[in-house]
C-alpha positions as CSV (number, residue, x, y, z in Angstrom):
1,M,129.8,61.1,53.0
2,I,133.2,62.0,51.5
3,H,135.4,64.5,53.3
4,S,138.1,66.4,51.6
5,E,141.6,66.0,53.1
6,N,143.0,69.2,51.5
7,G,145.3,70.9,53.9
8,Q,145.8,67.8,56.1
9,A,149.5,67.6,55.4
10,T,149.9,71.3,56.0
11,A,148.2,71.1,59.4
12,E,150.3,68.1,60.4
13,Y,153.5,69.9,59.3
14,A,152.5,72.9,61.4
15,L,151.9,70.7,64.4
16,V,155.3,69.1,64.0
17,L,156.9,72.5,63.8
18,V,155.1,73.7,66.9
19,A,156.2,70.6,68.8
20,A,159.8,71.0,67.6
21,A,159.8,74.7,68.7
22,I,158.5,73.7,72.2
23,V,161.2,71.1,72.6
24,A,163.9,73.6,71.4
25,L,162.6,76.2,73.8
26,A,162.7,73.7,76.7
27,L,166.3,72.7,75.9
28,I,167.4,76.3,75.6
29,T,165.8,77.1,78.9
30,W,167.4,74.1,80.6
31,A,170.8,74.8,79.1
32,S,170.7,78.4,80.2
33,T,169.8,77.5,83.8
34,T,172.4,74.8,84.4
35,D,176.1,74.5,84.1
36,A,175.9,71.2,82.1
37,L,176.4,72.7,78.6
38,P,179.5,74.9,79.4
39,A,181.1,72.0,81.3
40,F,180.5,69.6,78.4
41,F,182.0,72.0,75.9
42,N,185.0,72.7,78.2
43,S,185.7,68.9,78.5
44,V,185.4,68.6,74.7
45,I,187.8,71.4,74.1
46,Q,190.3,70.0,76.7
47,K,190.1,66.6,75.0
48,V,190.7,68.2,71.5
49,V,193.7,70.2,72.9
50,S,195.2,67.2,74.6
51,V,194.9,65.1,71.4
52,A,196.4,68.0,69.3
53,N,199.3,68.2,71.8
54,G,199.9,64.5,71.5
55,V,199.2,63.8,75.2
């Protein structure tokens, strides 16, 4: 029996998009409930400013 695979790539693409959305939502939730992200960006900015000032 021969089965048609029409739409297989579309279904796989949709599943990948759903998985990526779930991962993004988890990261956004984590970042909004911890102080890790603001602390990271503050340290990056401080490093950039110190390099710019020649320290």
